[in-house]
C-alpha positions, 0 to 999 in steps of 0.5 A: 500500500502506498504511503500517503502520509505527509512529511515536513521534509523536502522530498528527495526527488525534488533535490535530485531534480534541483541539482540538475540546474545548479551552476556548472563549476569545478566544484559541482562537477566533482564526484564528491558533490553528487548526492549519494543516493543518486550517484551510480558510481558510488552505489556500485562501490564494493563497500556498498554491497550491504546496502545493495543487498538491502535494496534488492530485498526491499524494492520487490517487497514494497512493490508486491505489497502495494500490488496486493500480492499476498501469496504465490505459486512458484514455477521453476523449470528449464529455460531451454525447453521449447513450446511444442510448436517449436520443438523441432528447433530444440538442440537435443531430442530430449529437449524436444520431448520435454516440450510437453512440459511447456504446455503443462506449465502453461495450462497449469498456470492458466488454471491456477490463475483462473481460480485466483481471479475468482477469489480476488486475484491476490492469492496464488499469483504465478511467479517464475524466473521471468525468462524463456522456456518453462518460465515463459509458459507460466507467465503466458498461461497467467496472461491467457487467464486474464490475470497477473504474474510475476517475473524475477529476472536476473542479469546473466550473459545469456537466457535471461531477458523478460519474456513478453507475458510477465505483468510489467509492473511485477517484472523485477531484475536482480543482481544477487541470486540469494535475494532473488531466491528469497523472493521466490519463497517469501510468499510461496503457498506451493512450489512446482518444479518442471524439468530443467538444468543446473538452475532448476536443480539449485532452486529445487534443492535449496527449497527442499533443504529449507523445508527439511530443516524447518527454516521454511513452513511445509508447502505443497511441493510438486515435481512434474515428470517422474521419469525425468526426476528419477533418471537424473536423481537416485532418490532411493540411493540417498535414503539407503545411504542414510543421507536423507530420511524416509520422511524426507521423501514425503516432502514432495510428490510427482505429477504429470499433468496440470490436472494432476497438480491441481488435484495434489494441491487440493488434497495436500495434507496440512493445506492452510498452514503458514506459508513461505520462509520463516523470518530470521529472529 
């Protein structure tokens, strides 16, 4: 919600504009004279990293609060998975075959957004990494339903630019992976993971670890594509080795279709508990 309180002090926006009209002198051209908060070079100094971390946490939090985003459905998945109509352009046959999950992500997001709109559109808003592949599918489905969706982009050399389906006012960009991950989970009422690569695996296991260790409340956790996940991860071997417990294998479920996922969410034990990352004390 926007802060409409009256403040007696001069507004920082005014001062930022005012300095553009001051006399041009050696003193006013000196870097030291620039307002600290409007000085890009100063803000990017190594010593300012703690401030930048705080700003990246604060900006999306404030804007999502103002947009009345109360809870989210998190969609993780591969940037390289093409939509079915373009599966012939995939670099491998496996990626071509996985294109069916683009369609399932799109359908699932559309169905969940439709349900969200029916209750005001503030709960269970789709959030993705904002890029191509499965991320695009999630934002696309939400748009097709006539609803909003969030994109949490990050600056990378490749594969990361906002897809055209992210709601513009909920399209964010990050420098720090850690802060981006926090925003994925702070409002999460469910986590849904589609086939993907290193990034997807990283996000998946970090979220599972937070739940396993009690740093995050238990939420429905769905893995789309049982054959994919069982091929790349030997879950039973982890249990047999004793590095995870049998109960840890109950933290997630496998699903194949959008309908499977919605049924799993509707019947998840413990539905209605607190959601998201437990704040530090």
